[in-house]
C-alpha positions, 0 to 999 in steps of 0.5 A: 499499499505504501509503495502505491502512495509514494508512486501516486505522490511522485507522479503528482510531482511529475505532473506539477513539473509538466505544468510549470514547464508549460508555464515557463515555456508557453505561457510566460508572457501570458496573464496565467504565467505572469500571475503565477510568477508575479512578474509584469509583461514586460519583465516576462518579455525580457526574461522569456528565453531564459524562462523557456530554459528553466521550462525545459529543465522542469520537463526533464525532472518530470520525464525522469520521475515518470521514467522511474515510476515506469520502471516500478521497484527497479527504478527505485535509484532513478526516482531517488535521483530525480527526486533529490534533483527537485529537492536541490532545485527547490531549496536553491530556488527558495533561497535565491528566487522565492520562498514560495519555491520551498513549499511547491517544490523542495517539501513535496520532493522531501516528502516523496524521498520520505514515502520511498524510504519508508516503503522500501 
């Protein structure tokens, strides 16, 4: 049961990163992107290329988590690696860009890791 719960939680983290990819790559200058990240259209226009690059990285995180889930029990190391990447990126972003990132990215990754290790 614990393994299923951790898999669902990790899938939600992957979906979150796909959502972030969409916001950063395709909606950055749109009202949804500006609202989500708290910037103006002018600031978004100036940083559009950087945001798209960040979005791509978020897509890689989602792909890695999905890959680990696809492999099931044999994907434990992959899930641990990509959740650790999400955790580190979330801590760094929370300390350097916006504290909200700690809540949105770092804490879920830490919970996901804890669930993985509790279910092993």
